[in-house]
TITOR-94293 format. One record per residue: x negated, y negated, z of N, C-alpha, C in turn; residue in one letter. Coordinates in steps of 0.001 Angstrom, whole numbers. Last residue first. Layout:
BEGIN
> nu:nv:nw:cau:cav:caw:cu:cv:cw:aa
> X:Y:Z:X:Y:Z:X:Y:Z:a
...
***
This chain:
BEGIN
> nu:nv:nw:cau:cav:caw:cu:cv:cw:aa
> -30886:-4250:6037:-29845:-4779:5244:-28496:-5034:5690:y
> -34791:-4676:6070:-33251:-4870:6713:-32368:-4738:6168:d
> -36436:-3071:4971:-36719:-3192:6509:-35188:-3519:7165:r
> -35990:-600:2631:-36740:-1753:3184:-36397:-1969:4652:r
> -35776:1741:197:-35948:1250:1303:-36146:314:1220:p
> -32667:1753:-1989:-34016:1989:-2209:-34344:1482:-629:y
> -30435:2653:-1222:-30549:3240:-2506:-31887:2695:-2365:d
> -29720:2862:2654:-30223:2193:1535:-30412:2907:-73:d
> -27985:4289:4908:-29054:4374:3916:-28859:3491:2344:t
> -26158:3599:7708:-26101:3597:6387:-27136:3359:5765:r
> -25243:5963:10157:-25598:5021:9659:-25239:4973:8123:g
> -24937:8621:11507:-23838:7971:11207:-23999:6656:10795:s
> -26793:12075:10531:-26863:10214:11115:-25358:10213:10956:t
> -28181:14965:11531:-26982:14262:11102:-27501:12954:11508:s
> -30247:17499:10060:-30112:16822:11369:-28972:15482:10461:r
> -31465:19575:8369:-31091:20112:10034:-30779:18863:10879:g
> -31874:18400:6260:-32868:18549:6594:-32762:18812:8276:e
> -29737:19440:4985:-30788:20604:4707:-31714:19817:4877:n
> -28484:17182:5500:-27776:18656:5981:-29165:20027:5983:y
> -29039:14962:4671:-29653:15540:6176:-28758:16600:6629:h
> -28582:15768:1659:-29757:15657:2177:-30037:16063:3453:k
> -25756:15805:2052:-26417:17202:1632:-28132:17058:2090:r
> -25055:13157:2466:-24925:14368:3739:-25398:15632:3455:r
> -26608:11691:460:-27220:11862:1410:-26415:12773:2722:l
> -24422:12686:-1597:-25909:13064:-1979:-26488:12826:-361:a
> -22399:11573:-511:-22183:13454:-596:-23531:13723:-611:a
> -23165:8661:-876:-22893:9296:474:-23023:10440:559:l
> -23215:8771:-3963:-24194:8494:-2977:-24582:9203:-1882:r
> -20640:9251:-4544:-21450:10136:-5135:-23010:9787:-3980:k
> -19473:7484:-3551:-18675:8608:-3095:-20354:9198:-3338:k
> -20343:5158:-4973:-20580:5224:-3737:-20120:6990:-3096:k
> -19602:5450:-7898:-20967:5656:-7097:-21024:5690:-5962:t
> -16787:5270:-7473:-17306:6435:-7502:-18924:6364:-7248:h
> -17066:2825:-6424:-16387:3525:-5480:-16683:4935:-5994:a
> -17781:1407:-9044:-18207:1252:-7822:-18001:2270:-6647:n
> -15815:2038:-10844:-17414:2712:-10836:-18192:2417:-9607:i
> -13589:891:-9655:-13292:2467:-10014:-15108:3002:-10196:y
> -14340:-1787:-9919:-14255:-942:-8792:-14132:633:-8328:t
> -14986:-1948:-12405:-16056:-2128:-11455:-15350:-1405:-10359:g
> -12156:-1989:-13757:-13254:-812:-14455:-14103:-875:-13053:i
> -10858:-4350:-12571:-11087:-2704:-12224:-11511:-1713:-12574:i
> -12630:-6274:-13438:-13082:-5557:-12083:-11901:-4538:-11673:f
> -12900:-6443:-15717:-13996:-6039:-15579:-13946:-5728:-13885:a
> -10100:-7222:-15667:-10543:-5647:-16547:-11924:-4999:-15857:i
> -10445:-9715:-14730:-9758:-8674:-14256:-10013:-7500:-14711:i
> -12434:-10948:-16702:-12586:-10501:-15270:-11765:-9853:-14998:n
> -10817:-10957:-18776:-11604:-9883:-18905:-12435:-9737:-17451:f
> -9268:-13256:-17659:-9014:-11728:-18367:-9643:-10891:-18615:f
> -11335:-15324:-17444:-10257:-14872:-16434:-9907:-13279:-16508:p
> -11713:-15239:-20371:-12972:-15055:-19542:-12018:-14818:-18556:v
> -9359:-16052:-21953:-10510:-14532:-22366:-10940:-14798:-21319:w
> -8160:-18626:-21963:-7545:-17176:-20643:-8423:-16047:-20631:t
> -8164:-20174:-24024:-9096:-20378:-22792:-8867:-19224:-21258:q
> -7370:-18660:-25812:-8520:-18613:-25785:-9184:-18839:-24479:e
> -4283:-17332:-25041:-5014:-18218:-25563:-6471:-18248:-25585:p
> -3227:-13714:-25786:-3857:-14660:-24906:-4407:-15936:-25679:l
> -1866:-11680:-27654:-1245:-12368:-26956:-1708:-13557:-25784:f
> -4437:-11188:-29506:-3089:-10718:-30208:-1931:-11727:-29436:k
> -7027:-11467:-28391:-6559:-12094:-29796:-5218:-11927:-30009:q
> -6325:-9265:-26084:-6611:-11113:-25782:-6295:-11626:-27317:a
> -6059:-6949:-27616:-5386:-7899:-26620:-5139:-9188:-26383:f
> -8661:-7210:-28446:-7535:-6627:-29315:-6068:-7309:-28592:a
> -10112:-6967:-26081:-10434:-8114:-27037:-9367:-7955:-27960:l
> -9141:-4346:-25267:-9220:-5720:-24164:-9185:-6461:-25449:a
> -10041:-2249:-26962:-8986:-2814:-26578:-8641:-3914:-25928:l
> -12732:-3514:-26742:-12148:-2960:-28210:-10359:-3803:-27724:p
> -13730:-2251:-23876:-13469:-3813:-24634:-12856:-3870:-26012:s
> -13240:468:-23990:-12192:-498:-23076:-12445:-1831:-23699:t
> -14966:1833:-24735:-13979:1942:-24835:-12715:1287:-24664:i
> -17148:409:-24419:-17028:628:-26079:-15492:1413:-25825:w
> -17591:671:-21713:-17562:-345:-22649:-16717:-587:-24126:s
> -18360:3051:-21381:-17135:2906:-21001:-16680:1052:-21304:v
> -20664:3514:-22726:-19581:4274:-23003:-18102:3185:-22427:k
> -22179:1273:-21192:-22159:1251:-22439:-20636:1737:-23142:m
> -22699:3195:-18946:-21865:1791:-18782:-21346:1609:-20078:v
> -23996:5111:-20168:-22822:5218:-19127:-22052:3926:-19336:p
> -26013:3632:-20999:-25680:3994:-22039:-23986:4288:-20944:m
> -27589:2491:-18071:-26637:2006:-19451:-25746:2265:-20455:f
> -28564:4012:-16009:-27205:3422:-16135:-26216:2913:-17487:g
> -31072:4206:-16347:-30142:5454:-16045:-28797:5428:-16284:a
> -32478:1827:-17787:-32293:2924:-18101:-31406:3949:-17342:r
> -31537:759:-14897:-30735:171:-16307:-31638:912:-17268:i
> -33161:1693:-12856:-32096:1325:-12827:-31276:1155:-14442:t
> -35743:1433:-14223:-35330:2699:-13875:-33655:2594:-13864:a
> -35916:-1645:-13699:-36376:-893:-15015:-35602:466:-15210:r
> -36022:-1627:-10989:-34816:-2264:-12148:-35059:-1646:-13389:i
> -38053:-486:-10694:-37381:417:-9887:-36019:-260:-10770:q
> -40506:-2251:-11882:-40083:-541:-12240:-38731:99:-11806:h
> -40583:-3846:-10531:-39677:-4230:-12143:-39180:-2419:-12751:i
> -39107:-3906:-7343:-40068:-4085:-8583:-39621:-3633:-9818:t
> -37293:-3752:-5477:-38090:-4860:-5589:-39114:-4970:-6698:r
> -33906:-2624:-5117:-35058:-3150:-5789:-35943:-4041:-5801:a
> -31416:-3183:-3005:-32407:-3054:-2801:-34189:-3018:-3517:g
> -28916:-3562:-4324:-29017:-2142:-3737:-30347:-1942:-3022:a
> -29603:-5938:-5981:-29006:-6122:-4578:-28803:-4891:-3724:i
> -31416:-4681:-8232:-31930:-5791:-6829:-30717:-6012:-5590:i
> -29370:-3617:-9310:-30616:-2833:-8949:-30937:-3946:-7571:a
> -27308:-5415:-9927:-26865:-4442:-8918:-28255:-3963:-8370:m
> -29520:-6941:-11468:-28581:-7378:-10442:-28175:-6400:-9226:s
> -29277:-4735:-13765:-30472:-5400:-13468:-29504:-6499:-11698:a
> -26437:-4335:-14476:-27574:-3474:-14112:-28119:-4089:-13010:l
> -25791:-7128:-15464:-25099:-6646:-14257:-26039:-5364:-13664:y
> -27963:-7454:-17407:-27741:-8210:-16376:-26945:-7206:-15246:v
> -26780:-5230:-19108:-28060:-4733:-18378:-27806:-5935:-17515:t
> -24193:-5937:-19441:-24357:-4800:-19057:-25398:-4753:-18243:n
> -24185:-8622:-21398:-23896:-8544:-19848:-23929:-7556:-19403:q
> -25421:-7415:-23257:-26120:-8419:-22413:-26120:-8743:-21204:i
> -23920:-5281:-24374:-25228:-4772:-23943:-25882:-6138:-23230:p
> -21742:-7425:-24820:-21470:-6308:-23983:-22838:-6424:-23252:s
> -22701:-9297:-27218:-22227:-9407:-25804:-22250:-8492:-24808:i
> -23086:-6715:-29251:-24503:-8069:-28901:-23805:-8167:-26968:i
> -21888:-5197:-29699:-23016:-4579:-30149:-23698:-5633:-29250:l
> -18874:-5860:-28619:-19160:-4607:-28245:-20936:-4251:-29122:n
> -18734:-8423:-30235:-18449:-8125:-28977:-19491:-7388:-27965:s
> -19143:-7520:-32900:-20074:-8644:-32325:-19664:-8624:-30662:v
> -16821:-6037:-33186:-17860:-5629:-33520:-18690:-6156:-33039:l
> -14821:-7770:-32842:-14737:-7011:-31965:-16019:-6449:-31754:i
> -14960:-9469:-35203:-15167:-10209:-33746:-15249:-8956:-32164:q
> -14757:-7630:-36918:-16031:-8330:-36846:-16085:-8628:-35811:l
> -11796:-7499:-36742:-12664:-7007:-36411:-14202:-6852:-36161:i
> -11509:-10469:-37081:-10952:-9776:-35647:-11453:-8620:-35262:k
> -12112:-10774:-40013:-12353:-11363:-39024:-12489:-11167:-37699:s
> -10232:-8711:-40802:-11545:-8675:-41159:-12630:-9262:-39830:k
> -7887:-10176:-40516:-7931:-8847:-40098:-9164:-8291:-39988:l
> -8228:-13999:-39898:-7937:-12384:-40878:-8159:-11540:-39737:s
> -8355:-16065:-38619:-7608:-15085:-38048:-7173:-13826:-38910:t
> -10588:-18361:-37583:-10911:-16994:-38505:-9941:-16062:-38014:r
> -10899:-20579:-35888:-10357:-20590:-36905:-10495:-19159:-37933:g
> -14399:-19680:-34534:-13188:-20688:-34236:-12501:-20425:-35840:a
> -16098:-17773:-34292:-14904:-17440:-35406:-13910:-17835:-35284:f
> -18135:-18977:-33044:-18815:-18513:-34758:-16940:-18120:-35655:v
> -16319:-19785:-30619:-17041:-20826:-31621:-17836:-20420:-32748:k
> -16164:-17451:-29348:-15154:-17979:-29608:-15415:-18736:-30770:q
> -18993:-16854:-29096:-18219:-15995:-29651:-17304:-16754:-30050:l
> -19401:-18625:-26665:-20134:-18931:-28371:-19235:-17658:-29086:l
> -17917:-18338:-25039:-17973:-19269:-25416:-18473:-19325:-27088:g
> -18683:-15657:-23912:-17680:-15707:-24964:-17589:-16747:-25725:i
> -21702:-16961:-23211:-21207:-15528:-24205:-19795:-15434:-24973:l
> -20702:-18611:-21009:-21901:-18837:-22428:-21413:-18221:-23635:a
> -18840:-17322:-19678:-18436:-18445:-20297:-19527:-18895:-21022:h
> -20693:-15187:-18697:-19753:-14681:-19600:-19100:-15794:-20152:g
> -23049:-16487:-17468:-23137:-15724:-18518:-21724:-15626:-19388:l
> -21347:-17900:-14879:-21674:-18592:-16500:-22127:-17456:-17335:p
> -20189:-15402:-14237:-18964:-16135:-14669:-20080:-17319:-15285:a
> -21927:-13900:-13188:-21609:-13035:-14036:-21001:-14363:-14940:s
> -24020:-15767:-11878:-24735:-15047:-12407:-23772:-14987:-13961:i
> -22495:-17131:-9452:-23925:-17984:-10314:-24247:-17144:-11375:f
> -20030:-15383:-8926:-20341:-16711:-8454:-21397:-17546:-10015:t
> -21436:-12499:-8795:-20021:-13412:-9697:-19852:-14919:-9788:g
> -23462:-13116:-7057:-23607:-12822:-8271:-22854:-13100:-9091:y
> -22109:-13960:-4604:-23177:-14605:-5504:-23600:-14019:-6927:i
> -20914:-11774:-4241:-19714:-13135:-4389:-20758:-13842:-4722:a
> -22429:-10024:-3540:-21466:-9545:-4755:-20751:-10735:-5053:m
> -23499:-10980:-1095:-24412:-10890:-2592:-23507:-10936:-3899:k
> -21494:-10616:561:-21837:-11733:-153:-22658:-12102:-925:p
> -21560:-7584:200:-20428:-8461:-236:-20120:-10055:-780:v
> -23363:-6740:1254:-23877:-6291:-124:-22434:-7582:-409:r
> -23188:-5788:4471:-23798:-7180:3409:-23812:-7546:1914:p
> -19612:-5270:4652:-20978:-4693:4131:-21815:-6053:3695:t
> -16872:-4493:5963:-17762:-5972:4992:-19020:-5718:5400:i
> -15910:-2592:6585:-16487:-2716:5472:-16581:-3771:5195:y
> -17180:-1277:9868:-16417:-1860:8773:-16919:-2195:7600:n
> -19736:-219:11471:-18431:387:11359:-17231:-198:10465:g
> -21955:-1413:11691:-20723:-2014:12541:-19911:-1252:12136:h
> -22962:-192:9187:-23419:206:10410:-22539:-142:11497:r
> -20130:-105:6974:-21643:-632:7327:-21692:-151:8721:s
> -18954:2508:5004:-18934:1603:6358:-20449:1094:6673:r
> -17303:3476:2664:-18370:3368:2794:-18797:2436:3878:d
> -14729:4939:1931:-15304:5055:3192:-16416:4967:3341:h
> -14259:4672:-690:-15172:5732:-805:-15767:6466:933:a
> -12206:2587:-266:-11868:3549:-912:-13095:5080:-758:i
> -13919:762:809:-12991:1010:1512:-12622:2524:792:w
> -15567:-238:-1487:-16151:534:98:-15122:1189:821:s
> -13803:-841:-3421:-14506:106:-3648:-15078:599:-2402:a
> -12947:-3508:-1929:-12407:-2385:-2140:-13002:-947:-2261:i
> -15350:-4876:-1233:-14890:-4778:-229:-13849:-3189:-535:v
> -16201:-4579:-3577:-17110:-4426:-3097:-16294:-4024:-2170:e
> -14248:-6651:-4966:-14205:-5306:-5719:-15099:-4892:-4807:q
> -14414:-9135:-3899:-13033:-8281:-3399:-13519:-6806:-3651:l
> -16697:-10107:-4484:-16710:-9928:-3489:-15509:-8914:-3076:a
> -15759:-10424:-7455:-17255:-9398:-7295:-16955:-8968:-5899:a
> -13349:-12145:-7007:-13375:-10802:-7527:-13882:-10005:-7355:l
> -15085:-14601:-6167:-13950:-13852:-5612:-13559:-12372:-5712:t
> -16743:-14765:-8613:-17263:-14440:-7567:-16203:-14038:-6369:g
> -14525:-15413:-10499:-15855:-14245:-10476:-15855:-13508:-9381:s
> -13649:-17852:-9660:-12676:-16350:-9989:-13286:-15093:-9899:t
> -15396:-19690:-9493:-14728:-19316:-8558:-13671:-17936:-8456:l
> -16566:-19250:-12326:-17147:-19351:-11264:-16162:-19169:-9798:m
> -13903:-20381:-13472:-14571:-19380:-13685:-15369:-18635:-12773:k
> -13846:-22939:-12299:-12900:-22033:-12395:-12961:-20575:-12566:t
> -16048:-23988:-13404:-16163:-24099:-12421:-15093:-22531:-11342:r
> -15537:-24047:-16288:-17103:-23559:-15603:-16835:-23053:-14121:l
> -13562:-25847:-16497:-13577:-24509:-17007:-14547:-23456:-16141:p
> -11360:-27233:-15403:-12802:-27761:-15005:-13579:-25904:-15385:n
> -9420:-27974:-17461:-9623:-29400:-16931:-11455:-28666:-16391:s
> -8360:-25547:-18186:-8664:-26262:-18878:-9868:-27383:-18385:q
> -8471:-24318:-15053:-9241:-23658:-16090:-9451:-24368:-17301:l
> -6541:-25871:-14604:-7707:-25990:-13678:-8955:-25421:-14560:q
> -4043:-24786:-15734:-5044:-25907:-16120:-5921:-26610:-15096:k
> -3566:-22354:-15152:-4529:-22351:-16300:-4903:-23785:-16559:l
> -3304:-22418:-12345:-5195:-22057:-12767:-5316:-22524:-13615:y
> -366:-23625:-12825:-1794:-24232:-12195:-2821:-23742:-12217:a
> 104:-21242:-13822:-177:-22803:-14672:-1237:-23768:-14168:a
> -40:-19580:-11937:-968:-19494:-12951:-448:-20951:-14063:l
> 2108:-20946:-10069:439:-20549:-9816:-418:-20183:-11382:y
> 4146:-23361:-11479:3763:-22048:-11399:2557:-21837:-10713:g
> 4908:-25572:-12729:4799:-25909:-11264:4546:-24417:-10789:s
> 5614:-26534:-15293:4097:-26664:-15044:3926:-26203:-13843:a
> 8595:-24734:-16325:7678:-25884:-15791:6279:-25834:-15344:t
> 9894:-22296:-16394:9525:-23463:-18019:9504:-24658:-17333:h
> 7327:-20420:-14870:9160:-20512:-15599:8963:-21700:-16658:g
> 5334:-20178:-13444:5781:-21538:-13884:7005:-21640:-14027:g
> 4317:-17840:-12745:4190:-17775:-13960:4624:-19343:-14455:t
> 4990:-17681:-10191:4019:-16988:-10383:3617:-17905:-11576:i
> 7645:-18871:-9764:6455:-19603:-8657:4872:-19202:-9381:r
> 8983:-17555:-11046:8874:-19041:-11470:7859:-19025:-11172:e
> 9381:-14917:-9716:7988:-14772:-11286:8321:-16756:-11550:g
> 10434:-15719:-7329:8939:-15496:-7456:8475:-15230:-8758:l
> 13032:-16200:-8569:12180:-17409:-7885:10845:-16847:-8076:e
> 13670:-13599:-9314:13319:-14668:-10320:12568:-15973:-9824:h
> 13574:-12577:-7356:12677:-11874:-7987:12611:-13154:-8821:v
> 15623:-14382:-5929:14518:-13705:-5341:13166:-13818:-6325:a
> 18126:-13094:-7376:17740:-14717:-7503:16151:-14688:-6870:d
> 18398:-10905:-7248:17913:-10959:-8603:17068:-12692:-8555:h
> 19012:-10541:-4925:18000:-10055:-5110:17260:-10831:-6570:g
> 21678:-12300:-5360:20300:-12824:-3835:18942:-12127:-4397:l
> 22801:-10451:-6574:22820:-11727:-7182:21437:-12749:-6080:k
> 23083:-8218:-5159:22625:-8195:-6110:21823:-9167:-6850:e
> 24728:-9637:-3108:23785:-8824:-2154:22579:-8639:-3496:v
> 26969:-9847:-4607:26390:-10835:-3569:24908:-10561:-3330:h
> 27735:-7379:-5096:27754:-8012:-5756:26510:-9872:-5770:h
> 28972:-6635:-2678:27812:-5575:-3805:27119:-6857:-4662:h
> 30979:-8184:-2224:29420:-8082:-834:28675:-7387:-1874:s
> 32708:-7556:-4024:32060:-9393:-4044:30883:-9012:-3128:h
> 33064:-5029:-3517:32588:-5654:-4852:31981:-6626:-4724:h
> 34430:-5415:-1268:33047:-4842:-1026:32917:-5035:-2412:k
> 36368:-7606:-2327:35886:-7582:-1327:34481:-6885:-899:g
> 38232:-5562:-4044:37223:-6394:-4229:36012:-7041:-3932:p
> 38832:-3563:-2160:38029:-3233:-2892:37406:-4782:-3326:e
> 41087:-4228:-493:39846:-4046:-72:38440:-4083:-789:g
> 43340:-3929:-2140:43054:-5442:-1633:41483:-5338:-1060:r
> 43663:-1347:-2438:43090:-2199:-3604:42467:-3605:-3452:v
> 44035:-710:247:42992:-202:-350:42667:-1322:-1689:t
> 46576:-1910:52:45670:-2541:1241:44248:-1735:563:s
> 47769:-187:-1511:47673:-1659:-1874:47078:-2380:-1148:q
> 47836:1863:-595:47013:1755:-1862:47421:616:-1906:r
> 49557:1837:1810:48005:1876:1488:47180:1304:898:i
> 51528:1174:670:51282:-29:1631:49660:280:1728:t
> 52726:3355:-824:53043:2303:-1695:51346:1139:-938:e
> 52706:5064:1913:51745:5529:290:51947:4107:-551:q
> 55066:4200:2938:53652:3825:3592:52463:4302:2724:e
> 56979:4226:718:56543:2950:1116:55289:2980:1673:f
> 57183:7568:827:56543:6419:-183:56341:4821:102:k
> 58147:7632:3238:57178:8122:2893:56251:7132:1640:v
> 61009:6339:2982:60017:5875:4307:58401:6194:3936:s
> 62069:7823:1160:61776:6346:1117:60619:5963:1863:m
***
């Protein structure tokens, strides 16, 4: 009888302890879920207009060009820093904040954003109210055969100038060498991005969305280009029998 009584007591104690354990575990899970839910609402706005994304979209509607300029400039500068970090391309002072960073910010703010605002705005105006499958396909073709070549030509010319090109011949050579590789990337990514935007995004968010896509692709291309250039410089200095620890320009000039 005593043994049975002790077993019953132990069993009851264990049963009484389990709800507390489950309650504690449930409380932790609830806190984690609430934190994630709150973060999501802060980013997207949830059912209110107080989220970061909602505030950004509001600015995009009230001040479209200014918002796009600030977004593009910030992303362009950040792209240069990340690409330099990935490629281990440091400045002469040993950091990743090179003189290219503010130049990329200027390009993104005053060239890329206004150009994208005008071209994509024109594309949306031409195809406004046309929701048929034929119209969407035609919109993708116009984007890839007219808008993308213009944007990529301006991009390559700007990158050549930022890299140190000072003559029309140098700029033209950069465009000629880089145009088709960049266009191939655009022809792969642009239809997918535009189809996604047509299906899921309001038109006022198209330019920032395309900026994010361009940021990801541009960071990859920029980092890959930096790695190739640094490898070529290392081979050159190795073949010349001397080493260097500084940074060399793509085009020669006195100060960078």
